[in-house]
C-alpha positions as CSV (number, residue, x, y, z in Angstrom):
1,M,94.9,94.1,68.6
2,E,95.3,94.1,65.1
3,E,96.4,97.6,63.3
4,K,93.6,99.3,61.1
5,K,94.7,99.8,57.7
6,T,95.0,103.0,55.9
7,K,93.5,104.1,52.6
8,S,97.4,103.3,50.8
9,Q,97.5,100.2,52.3
10,K,93.9,98.8,51.6
11,I,94.8,100.3,48.1
12,Y,97.9,97.9,47.7
13,D,96.6,95.0,49.3
14,L,93.8,95.2,46.7
15,L,96.4,95.7,43.4
16,R,98.6,92.6,45.0
17,D,95.4,90.4,44.9
18,L,93.9,91.5,41.4
19,Q,97.1,90.9,40.0
20,I,97.7,87.1,41.6
21,I,94.5,86.7,40.3
22,L,94.7,88.2,37.0
23,P,97.0,85.1,35.4
24,G,93.8,82.7,36.6
25,I,91.4,84.9,34.9
26,G,93.0,84.5,32.0
27,A,93.7,81.1,32.0
28,L,90.4,80.3,32.5
29,Y,89.4,82.3,29.7
30,A,91.9,81.0,27.6
31,A,90.6,77.2,28.6
32,L,86.8,77.9,28.7
33,A,87.0,80.3,25.3
34,A,89.3,76.8,23.5
35,A,86.3,75.1,24.5
36,W,83.1,76.9,23.6
37,K,84.8,78.6,20.8
38,W,84.5,81.6,21.8
39,D,86.6,85.1,20.1
40,Y,88.8,87.0,21.5
41,S,91.0,84.3,23.7
42,E,94.4,85.6,22.5
43,P,93.9,89.5,23.3
44,V,91.7,88.6,26.6
45,V,94.7,86.4,28.0
46,A,97.7,89.0,26.6
47,T,95.8,91.8,28.5
48,C,95.0,90.0,31.7
49,A,99.3,88.7,31.6
50,A,100.0,92.3,30.4
51,L,97.6,94.0,33.9
52,A,99.4,90.9,35.9
53,V,102.8,92.2,35.1
54,F,102.5,95.5,35.4
55,L,100.9,95.7,38.4
56,G,103.6,93.3,39.8
57,L,105.8,96.4,39.0
58,I,104.1,99.0,40.4
59,L,104.2,96.8,43.3
60,K,107.8,95.7,43.2
61,V,108.2,99.5,43.5
62,K,106.2,100.5,46.3
63,S,107.1,98.2,48.2
64,K,110.7,98.6,48.2
65,R,110.4,102.3,48.5
66,Y,108.0,101.3,51.7
67,F,110.7,99.6,53.3
68,D,113.6,101.5,52.4
69,D,111.7,103.8,54.2
70,K,111.2,101.6,57.1
71,I,114.5,99.8,58.0
72,I,116.3,100.6,60.7
73,L,119.8,98.6,61.6
74,P,121.7,98.8,63.9
75,K,125.0,100.8,64.2
76,E,126.8,97.6,65.0
77,I,126.0,94.1,65.5
78,P,125.7,92.9,69.0
79,P,128.1,90.3,70.0
80,E,126.3,87.4,70.8
81,I,124.1,87.2,67.0
82,I,128.1,87.2,65.8
83,E,128.8,84.2,68.0
84,T,125.9,82.5,65.9
85,W,127.1,82.8,62.7
86,E,130.5,81.7,63.9
87,D,128.6,78.3,65.1
């Protein structure tokens, strides 16, 4: 059974998808602008790149905060796990 996503999770997923898609949009516009002699190719590509980098930064910080709050480390490592490391 799939867990329902919170509003915060939906926004995170949307921003992550946008961050992945933006460089492709910039590359597509650059290629089409060169082929069809469209204006403003450099500002459009620079804007897409800047937004993608900025979203990446925001998402990394948000992800780190989320996982720092969620990770629970055992007080001691079980012996059977240590044995697998020694092999």
